[in-house]
N, C-alpha and C positions, 0 to 999 in steps of 0.2 A: 388250101392243100399244102402249099409250100411252107406256109406258117407252121401248119401241124407237123409236118415233116421235120421241120428245123427244131421245133420244140421237142419232138419225140427223141431226135439225135441227141439234143443236149442232155436230156433225161437219162439216156443210155450211157452218155459219156460221163455224166456224174456219177451214175451208179457204178460204172467201171472203175472210176477213180476211187470211189468209196471202197469198193471190194479190194482194191490194190492197197489202200491205206490200212484197211483192217487186217490185211495178211502180214503187213511188217509189224514185228513186235518192238515196242519201244522199251528198251533195256535201261532203266534209270538207276544209276549207280553212284555210290559214294567212293568206289574203288577204282584203282588204275586210272588215276586222273592225269598224270604227266602225258604230254603229248605223245611221246614214244610208247608208252604203256598202252595208251587208248587206241592207238594205230595197230599195235600188235594184237590187241584184243580183237579188233575188227578183221585184220588180215590173216591171223593165225589162229584165234580161237573160235571164232563165231563163223568163219568163212565155211566151216564143215557142216553147219546147221541147215536142214533141208529147206527152210523158210528164210524169210528176210528180217534181218535185225537192224534197229537203228540204236547203236550203243551210244549213249549220252551219260558220261561221268560228270558230276558236279560236286561241289563243296557240301558240306552238311546243311547249311543255311538254306540255299535255294532247293536242294533235294527235298527237305520235309516241307518247304512252304508249297511247292507244287503238289506234292503228294496229298497234304491236308485239304488244299483247294479242291482237289478232284474227289477226295473223299467226302468232303462236306457237300459238294454239288450231286453227289451220287452217281456220277459218271466221269469217265476220263479217257486218256490215250495211254498211259503207263502201262505196260503189260507185265513186265517183270522188274523185280527190284533187287539191287545188290547193295549189300551194306554190311557193317560190323554187327556183331551180337547186340553191343550197346544201343545201337539205333533201333534195332527191332524191339528189344526189351522195353524201350520207351513208348512203344506203340500199343494200343489197344488190340489185342488178338482178334477181335471181331472184325477188323479191318483187314485182315489177313486170311486167304483161303487155306483151309485145312489141306494139306498135302500127303496125307498118310497113304492115300490110294495110288500115289506115284509108284510106291515100291522101291524108291531109291533113298540111300541114307549114307552117312558117314561110316568109316569103319569103326570109329570110337562111340561106344554106347553113351558115353559122357557127353559128347558134342551132341548126340541125337536127343538127349534128356534135355539138354539146355535148349535147343531149338524148338522145344514144345511151349517155351515161355509160360510154364507153370499150368498149362492145360493138359489135355489127355492127346492131343493131336500135335502133329508136326506144323508148326506155323511158319517155318522157313526150313530149308534144306542147308545144312553146312556145305560150304563152297570151296573155301581155301583156308590155309593157316599159316601164321608165323610163330615164332617163340624164341625163348631163351634156352640154351643147352649147356652141357658140360663138355669140356674138351681136355685132352691130356697129351703130353708127350709120351710116345712109346716106350721111353726109357724108365717111365714110373710104373708101367705094368706089372714088373716082376715084384713090385712092393704091395700089390693088392692083398689084403687080408685073406687069410686062408678061408675058401668057401665062397669068397665073393663073386657075384656076378656083375660085371662092369655095366650090363644093361638094366640091373635091378638092385642098385645099390640103396643102402640105407645111410641115414646121416651118421649113424655110429660107425658104419665101415668107411665112410668117406673121411671122417675125422681119424680113424686108425690108419687109413692109407696115407694120409698127410703126414701123420705122426712117423710112419715107418720110413717115407722119404726123406723127412726132416733128419731123421736119425741117421739115415745110411749116407746122406750127402752133406751132413753138417750144416745145412742151410734150409729155412723154411721156404717151401716151393710152392705152397697153395697160392694162387693168385686171384684177387677179388677187385672188381672195378669200382674201388672207393674213391677215385679222384674226382675232382670238380665237374667234369663231364661224364663220369660213369653211371651207369644205370643200377646202382646199388639199391635204390628204393624199391625198385621192380623185384628184385631178390627177396626183400622182406615181405612185400605185399603179396607176391605171386608165389613164392616158394617156401620160405621159412614158416610164415604164419599158418598157411593152409596145412602144411605137413605136421605142424605140432598142434594147432588149435582148432582147426577145422572152420575157421573164421579170420576176419582181418579187422573189421571195426567193432563188432560185438565183443569179441575176444581179446581186444588189444592189451588190457591190462590183467588178464586173467591168469590164474595159477599155470595153466599150460603155457601161456605166453613167457612166463618166467623160466620155464623149462626151455623153451626155444632159444631164448637170449643166453641161458647157461650152455646150450649146446654150441651156439655160435661163437661164444667166448672160447670154448675148448678149440674150435677149428681156427680162431684167430692166433692162437698161440704158435701154429704151424703156418702162418700165413706170412707172405714176404711183407716186412714192414713198408715197403716202397709202395704198397698197394693204394696208400691214401693219395698217390699221384697217377695211379693206373686208370685209364679211361676206355681204351680198346685193347683188349686181352690178347688179340692177335700179334701185338708188338711184343708182349712179354713171352709169348710161346715161341715165337721167331728167335728172340735173343737169348732164351734160356733163363730170364729171370723167374719163370713160373713153369712148372711141369703139370699142373692140374689147375683149371680155371673154369670160371662161370661168365657167361656173357650172352648177348643176343647174337643170333646166328650171323647176322650181317657183320657184327664186329669181330667175328672169328673167321671170316671168309679168306682173308689174304694168307693166313697161315696154311690153310689147306690148299689153296690154289698154287702158292709157291713151293711148299713142301709136303704134298699129299702123303708121302710114304712115312712120314715122322710123327704123325698126329692122328688121334682117333677121337671121335665124338661120340656122346653117349647121354642118355636121359639124366635128368637132375634125380637126386636121391629121395628117399621116401622116410617119413617120420611116423610117429604113433598115430597120426589120423590120415594118413595116405600119401600119395606121391604128389605133392603140390607143385603146380607149373602153372605158368602165366600163357594162356593161348591167346593169340590175336585171331579170332575166329570172325571170318566174312560168310555171309550166307546169301542164298537166293529166295525170294518170296514172290507171291502173287498178290497184288492188293485186290480187295473185293470188288473194285471198279474196273478191272482189266477188260478191254473191250472184246477180246477173243481169247476165251479161256482155253481152249484147245491147243492153239499155238503157244501160249504162254505155258502151259504144262509140258509141251514138247520141248521148249527152250531150256526150261528148269532140268529135265531129263538129260538133255544134251550136255549141260554144265557139269554132270556127275559121271560122264562117260570116261573111262581110263585115258583115252587119247585126248580128250578136252583137258582134263586135269594136267596131264603133262605139258600141252600147250600153253595152259594158264600159268604153270610154273615158269616156263620160259619167257612168258610174257610180262610177269609181275613179281617173280622171285617168292611168290607165296606157295606154300607147299600143298600137295594133294590131301584130301581128306578121305580118299578112298584107297584101298590096297592096289598099288600099282608097282610094276618094276621100273625103276628109274633107269632111261637110257644111258648107255656108256659115254655118248658123247656131251653129257651134261659137264659143267665144272665140278672139278673134285670137291670143292666146298659145298656145292648143293647136292651131290651124292651123300657126302658124309652127314650134313646137317639133316637132310631129308630122311635118312634112316633113323636117326635119333630122335627126331620129332615125331615120327611115326610111331616108333616104339613106346615113346613116353605117353602120347595121347591115347593110345590103345591100351596101355597097361591096365590090368584088373583093379589096381589100386589108385588110378588116376584121381587126383582131386584139384581140378581148376581153380585157380584165383584170378577171376577176370579183372580186366582193367577197371580202375575206378570209374563210375558213371554217375552223372547228375551233379557234378560239383560245379560246373561253369567255371568261373574265373578263380575259384578256390583251389583247383586242382594242385597248383605249385604249393600252397600252404598245407594241403594233405600230405604231398610227398614230403615236405620239410618235416612233417612230425616224425617220420620214420628215419630220415636223415639224422635228426637232432638226437633221436633216441640211440641210434647207432654210435653217434659221436660221444655221447655221454656215458653209455654203458661200456663201449668196446674200448675206445680211444681214451677216454678220461678216467676209466675204472669206476664210475659212480655205482651205488647199490642198484640192483635191477628192479626191486620193487618200488623204491621211492622215484625212480625216474619215470616208470610206467604210470604211476599214479599222478605225477605232475604233468606228463605229456597227455594223459587222458583228458584232461580239462580242455586242453587245446583243441583235441580231436572232437570233443563233444560240441565245443562251439562251432566248428566248422560244419558239422553234420547238422546242427540245429539252424545255423543261417543258411544252409544250402536247401535243407529238406531233402536231401538225397536219399532214397531208400536203399535197403540193402542190396549188394550184389554178391553172386556165389564167391566163396563158399558159405558166406553168412546166410542164416536163415531169412527169409523174406521178411519185410517189414511194411507196416501201414505207416506211411510217413517216413520221416528221418530214422535213418539207421541208428539205433541206440548203442552207445558204448556202455556195456554191462559191467 
């Protein structure tokens, strides 16, 4: 009798432990990895969730290794995945739960379309975003071309604006991060090429690409020649060397925080094939092996609540993907950049050029193709068509060696993305 009671008690205890474990959702993420961010995620972002969450951030290698092991086993403990678009796009959509029925999504139709991963259903839900934007000294605003809307500029209008400032001040005051540590390659990959060619790899040497470089050459005529030494454009905004600039939000923050009334942030301009921009999109998804689907779905919904999105912004400096009113107590840089990023990503002509994916250790060589092209065409004045044809060979080799398939805005490919 005693033995039977003991066994029964042990079984009950085991069942209770099992129930408790099942109620805790393992949030397996590649984002918010620094200790401070991870702690903020647990204490500020996830504390408002009705259930229990075990937030565990990891590097990409361990993240995919454990996930694949659970998928291969047909069962596991991971309830919700947090990762970049590129991580999800490398997965088989059949290993993710369709999330259409949740009824939550991003404010950007473009982001929601990307989250379908080529299917007809939401395979992940956009969660947070970062990007590159434009910024200007307010002294430049009177020189905007007639009829130009700073939140919906075209490249032609940007060139005209830079020319007007140049003529009025006697100095070229467009600033571009072309220095050794500048992020110039991201401008070409995510902004100029998508805006003019609706591609990056396939269209690298196309007739449309020639037009893109011709436009940038016009803009360069009104660019501060010291830009070849500029890396963080906040410095040039603050010292007056540049009145109109492009850079990553984090590299403009000091200017807005130090002198918030002097500067304005706004979306990147649009070209013939849309408003190219490079979003860093993170999403949340549910693996097919999640142990408690109801709790996992509830957590995904929680991550898209406006108050959760604001808490995530405070914890990670990644911006919301849903329509929210930013609180007044956020740093000026966050408020300015957040509004510009939201306007850009939700614009009807948005045409995102995603971060390169699948290149492995060839990522640096890929970036170098665009840097070399810039230096030869813009700085050395070499013929555009000849440079593109020459660099095309290098780009083809990189794509063939890596076998990396195309990413947006290039059309999908079977195998290595072709350079057409």
